[in-house]
DRENLUM-600981 format. One line per field, with one value per residue (C-alpha): residue number from 1; y, z, x; residue in one letter. Coordinates in steps of 0.5 Angstrom, whole numbers, always signed. Each point is the difference from the previous one (the first is absolute). Layout:
N
num = (NUM/...)
py = (Y/...)
pz = (Z/...)
px = (X/...)
residu = (a/...)
//
This chain:
110
num = (1/2/3/4/5/6/7/8/9/10/11/12/13/14/15/16/17/18/19/20/21/22/23/24/25/26/27/28/29/30/31/32/33/34/35/36/37/38/39/40/41/42/43/44/45/46/47/48/49/50/51/52/53/54/55/56/57/58/59/60/61/62/63/64/65/66/67/68/69/70/71/72/73/74/75/76/77/78/79/80/81/82/83/84/85/86/87/88/89/90/91/92/93/94/95/96/97/98/99/100/101/102/103/104/105/106/107/108/109/110)
py = (-19/+8/+3/+7/+6/-4/+5/-5/-8/+1/+1/-5/-4/-2/+2/+2/-4/-4/-4/+2/-2/+5/-2/+6/+6/+4/+2/+4/-2/+4/-2/+3/+3/+6/+0/+1/-2/-5/-1/-6/-2/-7/-2/-7/-5/-3/+2/-5/+4/+8/-2/+0/+6/+3/-1/+5/-4/+7/-3/-7/+1/+5/+4/+4/+0/+3/-2/+3/+3/+4/+5/+0/+6/+3/-3/+3/-1/+5/-3/+5/-3/+5/+1/+6/+0/+1/-3/-4/+0/-6/+1/-8/+0/-5/-5/-6/+2/-7/+3/+7/-2/+0/+8/+1/+0/-4/-5/+6/+7/+5)
pz = (-127/+2/+3/-2/+1/-6/-1/-2/-1/-6/-3/+2/-3/+5/+2/+7/+7/+5/+2/+1/+5/+1/+0/+1/+2/+3/-5/+0/-4/-2/-3/-6/-6/+0/+8/+1/+5/+7/+2/+5/+1/-2/+5/-3/+0/-3/-2/-3/+0/+2/+8/+0/-2/+2/+5/-4/-7/-3/-5/-1/-4/-3/-5/+1/+5/+1/+5/+8/-1/+6/+1/+8/+0/-2/+3/+6/+5/+5/+5/+4/+6/-1/-7/-3/+0/+8/+7/-1/-6/-2/-6/-4/-4/+1/+4/+0/+6/+1/+5/+2/+8/+0/-2/+5/-4/+1/-6/-4/-3/-2)
px = (-185/+1/+6/-2/-5/-6/-6/-5/+1/-4/+6/+4/-6/-3/-8/+1/+3/-3/+5/+8/+6/+5/+7/+3/-3/-3/-5/-6/-6/-6/-8/+0/+6/+5/+0/-6/-5/-1/+8/+4/+7/+2/+6/+4/-5/-7/-6/-4/-6/-3/-2/+8/+2/-7/-5/-5/-4/-1/+5/+3/+6/+5/+2/+7/+5/+7/+5/+2/+7/+2/+6/+1/+2/-6/-6/-3/-6/-2/-6/-4/-4/-6/-4/+1/+7/+0/+3/+7/+3/+5/+4/+3/+6/+5/-4/-4/-6/-3/-4/-3/+0/+7/+0/-6/-5/-6/-3/-2/+3/-4)
residu = (e/i/n/a/a/c/m/n/v/c/d/m/g/m/d/r/v/r/s/l/r/v/e/c/g/p/f/v/g/f/e/q/m/n/f/c/g/e/m/y/i/l/e/k/g/e/y/p/r/w/d/s/w/s/n/c/q/k/n/d/y/l/l/s/f/r/p/v/r/m/d/p/e/k/h/k/i/c/l/y/e/v/g/d/y/k/g/r/k/m/e/i/m/d/d/d/v/p/s/l/f/s/y/g/f/t/d/r/v/g)
//
């Protein structure tokens, strides 16, 4: 059981993690120790094998984890209609945006 950052599951007596259950989260799982390598967002739910958290068979286990902590006053993302930060700009700070269509964007941003 992990409820804080874990830089190396080997320190907890495990060889590697090949299945997991997130009971309260979200967490980020990393393919290497010390929060390195590919990372995977793990939301509440069950992950019985590698293909339930990834569609890439490069690595079938995880070695480090940390919880995702969010401060609602400190997150912000800027979306641009065109590459190189050009075109229409949209800032998201406080709201969930389930669809970019409702804000006049197509299905992609630059």
